[in-house]
SEZA-601147 format. One line per 2 residues: number of its first residue (from 1); their letters; for each residue x, y, z of N, C-alpha, C, CB. Coordinates in Angstrom, 2 decimals. Glycine has a CB too. Layout:
N
NUM	a	X,Y,Z,X,Y,Z,X,Y,Z,X,Y,Z  ...
This chain:
115
1	mv	11.29,-44.03,-3.10,11.38,-43.88,-1.66,12.23,-42.67,-1.29,11.95,-45.15,-1.04  13.35,-42.51,-2.01,14.23,-41.37,-1.73,13.52,-40.06,-2.03,15.52,-41.47,-2.56
3	li	12.75,-40.02,-3.11,12.02,-38.80,-3.45,10.98,-38.45,-2.39,11.35,-38.94,-4.81  10.36,-39.44,-1.83,9.38,-39.20,-0.77,10.07,-38.60,0.45,8.65,-40.51,-0.39
5	ll	11.21,-39.15,0.83,11.95,-38.62,1.97,12.43,-37.19,1.71,13.15,-39.52,2.29  12.89,-36.93,0.49,13.31,-35.57,0.14,12.12,-34.60,0.21,13.94,-35.54,-1.27
7	gi	10.96,-35.03,-0.25,9.76,-34.19,-0.19,9.36,-33.87,1.24,8.61,-34.87,-0.91  9.41,-34.87,2.11,9.08,-34.65,3.52,10.09,-33.72,4.17,9.03,-35.99,4.29
9	aa	11.37,-33.93,3.89,12.41,-33.06,4.45,12.23,-31.62,3.96,13.82,-33.58,4.08  11.92,-31.46,2.68,11.73,-30.12,2.12,10.52,-29.43,2.75,11.56,-30.18,0.60
11	sv	9.45,-30.17,2.99,8.25,-29.56,3.58,8.49,-29.11,5.02,7.08,-30.53,3.53  9.45,-29.71,5.69,9.78,-29.32,7.06,10.76,-28.15,7.07,10.35,-30.50,7.82
13	vl	11.72,-28.16,6.16,12.81,-27.18,6.18,12.47,-25.90,5.43,14.06,-27.79,5.58  11.80,-25.97,4.30,11.58,-24.80,3.46,10.78,-23.67,4.11,10.88,-25.22,2.22
15	pv	9.78,-23.92,4.95,9.09,-22.79,5.59,10.01,-21.89,6.43,7.98,-23.31,6.46  11.12,-22.41,6.88,12.07,-21.61,7.65,12.67,-20.50,6.79,13.18,-22.50,8.23
17	fr	12.78,-20.73,5.50,13.42,-19.77,4.61,12.48,-18.71,4.07,14.04,-20.50,3.47  11.21,-18.75,4.43,10.29,-17.71,4.00,10.66,-16.39,4.66,8.83,-18.09,4.34
19	tk	10.54,-15.34,3.89,10.83,-14.01,4.44,9.53,-13.28,4.74,11.72,-13.18,3.46  9.57,-12.43,5.73,8.42,-11.60,6.04,8.28,-10.55,4.94,8.57,-10.93,7.44
21	pk	7.06,-10.08,4.69,6.91,-9.02,3.70,7.73,-7.79,4.12,5.42,-8.64,3.54  8.40,-7.22,3.15,9.23,-6.05,3.42,8.34,-4.85,3.75,10.16,-5.74,2.21
23	se	8.61,-4.20,4.87,7.84,-3.01,5.21,8.39,-1.83,4.42,7.88,-2.74,6.74  7.49,-0.93,4.06,7.86,0.22,3.26,7.43,1.49,3.98,7.23,0.15,1.85
25	dv	8.09,2.59,3.66,7.63,3.85,4.22,6.45,4.35,3.38,8.78,4.91,4.26  5.72,5.28,3.93,4.50,5.76,3.30,4.78,6.39,1.94,3.80,6.77,4.20
27	ts	5.88,7.09,1.81,6.23,7.74,0.55,6.38,6.73,-0.57,7.52,8.54,0.70  7.08,5.63,-0.32,7.26,4.63,-1.38,5.95,3.91,-1.69,8.33,3.61,-0.97
29	vi	5.09,3.74,-0.69,3.78,3.13,-0.93,2.96,4.02,-1.85,3.02,2.89,0.41  2.95,5.33,-1.57,2.20,6.26,-2.41,2.76,6.28,-3.83,2.23,7.68,-1.81
31	er	4.08,6.25,-3.96,4.69,6.24,-5.30,4.32,4.98,-6.08,6.20,6.34,-5.19  4.31,3.84,-5.41,3.91,2.60,-6.08,2.46,2.66,-6.52,4.13,1.39,-5.16
33	ar	1.60,3.18,-5.65,0.18,3.29,-5.99,-0.04,4.27,-7.14,-0.63,3.73,-4.76  0.70,5.38,-7.15,0.59,6.34,-8.25,1.02,5.72,-9.56,1.44,7.59,-7.96
35	al	2.14,5.00,-9.54,2.64,4.35,-10.77,1.62,3.33,-11.28,4.00,3.66,-10.50  0.99,2.61,-10.38,-0.01,1.62,-10.78,-1.24,2.30,-11.37,-0.42,0.76,-9.59
37	av	-1.67,3.42,-10.79,-2.83,4.15,-11.31,-2.57,4.66,-12.72,-3.18,5.33,-10.39  -1.37,5.19,-12.95,-1.01,5.69,-14.27,-0.91,4.52,-15.27,0.32,6.47,-14.22
39	rr	-0.27,3.44,-14.85,-0.10,2.28,-15.73,-1.44,1.66,-16.11,0.80,1.23,-15.06  -2.36,1.56,-15.15,-3.67,0.97,-15.42,-4.65,1.98,-16.01,-4.24,0.39,-14.14
41	ae	-4.31,3.27,-15.97,-5.17,4.36,-16.45,-6.53,4.30,-15.77,-5.33,4.28,-17.98  -6.51,4.12,-14.44,-7.75,4.11,-13.68,-7.53,4.70,-12.30,-8.30,2.68,-13.57
43	sl	-8.61,5.16,-11.73,-8.56,5.75,-10.40,-8.46,4.65,-9.35,-9.81,6.63,-10.14  -7.54,4.83,-8.39,-7.31,3.84,-7.34,-7.51,4.47,-5.97,-5.90,3.25,-7.45
45	il	-7.74,3.62,-4.97,-7.90,4.04,-3.58,-6.80,3.38,-2.76,-9.32,3.68,-3.03  -6.05,4.18,-2.01,-5.04,3.68,-1.07,-5.60,3.79,0.33,-3.69,4.46,-1.21
47	nv	-5.73,2.66,1.02,-6.20,2.62,2.41,-5.03,2.26,3.30,-7.37,1.60,2.59  -4.85,3.01,4.38,-3.83,2.69,5.38,-4.55,2.57,6.71,-2.68,3.79,5.44
49	np	-4.40,1.42,7.37,-5.11,1.20,8.64,-4.25,1.62,9.83,-5.51,-0.28,8.77  -4.81,1.60,11.04,-4.08,2.08,12.23,-2.77,1.34,12.51,-4.98,1.97,13.43
51	lg	-2.66,0.10,12.09,-1.44,-0.67,12.34,-0.38,-0.45,11.27,-1.77,-2.15,12.43  -0.70,0.35,10.24,0.25,0.64,9.19,0.14,-0.29,8.00,1.62,0.56,9.74
53	aw	-0.79,-1.22,8.01,-1.00,-2.08,6.84,-1.72,-1.25,5.78,-1.81,-3.37,7.21  -1.36,-1.45,4.53,-1.96,-0.67,3.46,-2.46,-1.59,2.35,-0.97,0.34,2.90
55	av	-3.41,-1.09,1.57,-3.95,-1.84,0.43,-4.39,-0.85,-0.64,-5.14,-2.75,0.87  -4.17,-1.22,-1.89,-4.59,-0.42,-3.04,-5.67,-1.20,-3.77,-3.37,-0.07,-3.99
57	rs	-6.80,-0.52,-4.01,-7.93,-1.13,-4.72,-8.38,-0.19,-5.84,-9.10,-1.44,-3.74  -9.06,-0.76,-6.80,-9.66,0.05,-7.85,-10.87,0.78,-7.29,-10.07,-0.82,-9.07
59	st	-11.05,2.03,-7.66,-12.22,2.77,-7.18,-13.43,2.53,-8.07,-11.91,4.27,-7.10  -13.21,1.99,-9.26,-14.33,1.77,-10.18,-14.70,0.30,-10.31,-14.00,2.32,-11.54
61	dt	-13.72,-0.58,-10.39,-13.97,-2.02,-10.56,-13.92,-2.70,-9.19,-12.92,-2.66,-11.53  -15.07,-2.86,-8.57,-15.11,-3.43,-7.22,-14.82,-4.92,-7.21,-16.46,-3.18,-6.60
63	sa	-14.89,-5.58,-8.36,-14.61,-7.01,-8.41,-13.11,-7.29,-8.52,-15.34,-7.65,-9.58  -12.29,-6.26,-8.73,-10.85,-6.46,-8.92,-10.15,-6.89,-7.63,-10.21,-5.19,-9.44
65	gv	-10.70,-6.54,-6.47,-10.06,-6.90,-5.20,-8.84,-6.03,-4.93,-9.66,-8.36,-5.21  -7.92,-6.55,-4.13,-6.72,-5.81,-3.74,-5.68,-5.95,-4.85,-6.15,-6.32,-2.38
67	ll	-5.17,-4.81,-5.32,-4.16,-4.81,-6.37,-2.75,-4.86,-5.79,-4.31,-3.58,-7.26  -2.52,-4.14,-4.70,-1.24,-4.12,-3.98,-1.56,-4.07,-2.49,-0.34,-2.90,-4.42
69	sg	-0.68,-4.63,-1.68,-0.86,-4.51,-0.23,0.45,-4.83,0.47,-1.98,-5.45,0.26  0.53,-4.47,1.74,1.72,-4.76,2.53,1.74,-3.95,3.81,2.97,-4.49,1.73
71	pt	2.79,-4.12,4.60,2.91,-3.35,5.84,3.81,-2.12,5.64,3.47,-4.23,6.97  3.60,-1.10,6.47,4.54,0.01,6.52,5.42,-0.20,7.73,3.79,1.40,6.58
73	gs	6.49,0.56,7.83,7.40,0.42,8.96,6.76,0.76,10.28,8.60,1.29,8.75  5.85,1.71,10.29,5.13,2.11,11.51,3.82,2.74,11.09,5.98,3.09,12.39
75	ap	2.98,3.03,12.05,1.72,3.68,11.73,2.02,5.07,11.18,0.79,3.76,12.98  1.69,5.33,9.94,2.06,6.59,9.30,1.33,7.80,9.87,1.79,6.50,7.82
77	lq	2.03,8.85,10.03,1.50,10.15,10.45,0.74,10.08,11.78,0.58,10.69,9.39  0.93,9.03,12.55,0.27,8.84,13.84,-1.24,9.04,13.73,0.85,9.81,14.88
79	lp	-1.84,8.41,12.73,-3.28,8.54,12.49,-3.99,7.23,12.75,-3.54,9.01,11.07  -5.30,7.29,13.05,-6.03,6.05,13.18,-6.12,5.31,11.85,-7.42,6.32,13.73
81	sy	-6.39,6.00,10.78,-6.41,5.43,9.44,-6.64,6.56,8.45,-7.50,4.31,9.30  -6.33,6.31,7.19,-6.67,7.31,6.18,-6.80,6.67,4.81,-5.63,8.41,6.15
83	ii	-7.44,7.43,3.92,-7.71,6.98,2.56,-7.24,8.08,1.60,-9.24,6.65,2.35  -6.54,7.69,0.54,-6.11,8.63,-0.49,-6.61,8.11,-1.83,-4.55,8.81,-0.50
85	qi	-7.32,8.96,-2.57,-7.76,8.60,-3.92,-6.70,9.09,-4.90,-9.16,9.22,-4.24  -6.31,8.21,-5.82,-5.27,8.52,-6.80,-5.90,8.47,-8.19,-4.06,7.53,-6.68
87	tp	-5.77,9.56,-8.94,-6.37,9.63,-10.27,-5.49,8.92,-11.30,-6.60,11.10,-10.68  -6.03,8.67,-12.50,-5.22,8.04,-13.55,-4.03,8.90,-14.00,-6.09,7.75,-14.75
89	lg	-4.05,10.19,-13.68,-2.93,11.07,-14.02,-1.91,11.14,-12.89,-3.43,12.45,-14.34  -2.17,10.47,-11.77,-1.23,10.43,-10.66,-1.44,11.46,-9.58,0.12,10.58,-11.18
91	ac	-2.51,12.23,-9.66,-2.81,13.21,-8.60,-3.45,12.48,-7.42,-3.75,14.34,-9.13  -3.14,12.94,-6.21,-3.63,12.29,-4.99,-4.52,13.24,-4.20,-2.45,11.80,-4.12
93	fp	-5.65,12.74,-3.78,-6.59,13.53,-3.00,-6.96,12.77,-1.74,-7.85,13.87,-3.82  -6.54,13.26,-0.56,-6.92,12.57,0.68,-8.42,12.71,0.91,-6.14,13.14,1.88
95	qg	-9.01,11.65,1.41,-10.44,11.65,1.74,-10.55,11.95,3.22,-11.13,10.27,1.37  -11.17,13.07,3.57,-11.28,13.49,4.96,-10.01,14.16,5.42,-11.60,12.29,5.86
97	el	-9.87,14.31,6.72,-8.71,14.97,7.33,-7.58,13.97,7.54,-9.10,15.63,8.66  -6.36,14.35,7.16,-5.21,13.49,7.45,-4.83,13.62,8.92,-4.01,13.85,6.56
99	ns	-4.81,14.82,9.43,-4.66,15.05,10.87,-5.11,16.47,11.19,-3.19,14.81,11.35  -5.26,16.78,12.45,-5.86,18.05,12.84,-5.00,19.26,12.49,-6.14,18.05,14.32
101	da	-3.67,19.12,12.53,-2.80,20.26,12.23,-2.09,20.07,10.89,-1.77,20.46,13.35  -2.77,19.45,9.93,-2.17,19.13,8.64,-1.94,20.40,7.82,-3.05,18.15,7.86
103	kp	-0.84,20.39,7.08,-0.59,21.45,6.10,-1.53,21.22,4.93,0.90,21.48,5.64  -1.72,22.24,4.10,-2.51,22.02,2.89,-1.88,20.90,2.04,-2.62,23.33,2.06
105	wd	-2.70,20.14,1.34,-2.24,18.99,0.57,-1.92,19.39,-0.86,-3.31,17.87,0.58  -0.80,18.92,-1.39,-0.40,19.16,-2.77,-0.71,17.90,-3.58,1.12,19.54,-2.87
107	pa	-1.78,17.92,-4.39,-2.16,16.71,-5.13,-1.13,16.27,-6.16,-3.47,16.94,-5.81  -0.37,17.20,-6.72,0.62,16.84,-7.73,1.82,16.10,-7.12,1.11,18.10,-8.45
109	rc	2.20,16.45,-5.90,3.32,15.79,-5.22,2.86,14.62,-4.35,4.08,16.78,-4.36  1.58,14.53,-4.11,1.00,13.52,-3.19,1.64,13.63,-1.82,1.19,12.09,-3.75
111	ap	1.73,14.85,-1.33,2.36,15.11,-0.04,1.84,16.45,0.49,3.92,15.13,-0.16  2.06,16.70,1.78,1.69,18.03,2.28,2.44,19.11,1.52,2.00,18.13,3.80
113	ar	1.76,20.23,1.28,2.36,21.33,0.52,3.53,21.92,1.26,1.32,22.41,0.23  4.52,22.37,0.51,5.66,23.07,1.10,5.25,24.49,1.41,6.90,23.05,0.15
115	r	5.77,25.01,2.48,5.44,26.40,2.83,6.58,27.31,2.49,5.11,26.54,4.31
């Protein structure tokens, strides 16, 4: 009887202690995706949606589903959405335009090129 009461109390109290997923900045998301691509030795796709939620998927194994996902602190680069392909060597190639006044992209740094 006591165990039943403890179980009921725990089911009511424990959801309060859940934490929200930690939001990350875009740079750390890209670094995590690059590390995963190198570790898995496969090409990955990083999708970031307009609300700043991101997901990493395999570009070759469509049955693998989402490998990593989470929220960013804010909508990155003030864009509607964007996709970055990451090679097994860690190079990043944006698919389409990142924004209209974007600097040239540096695939080795996975960031806009320095001028």
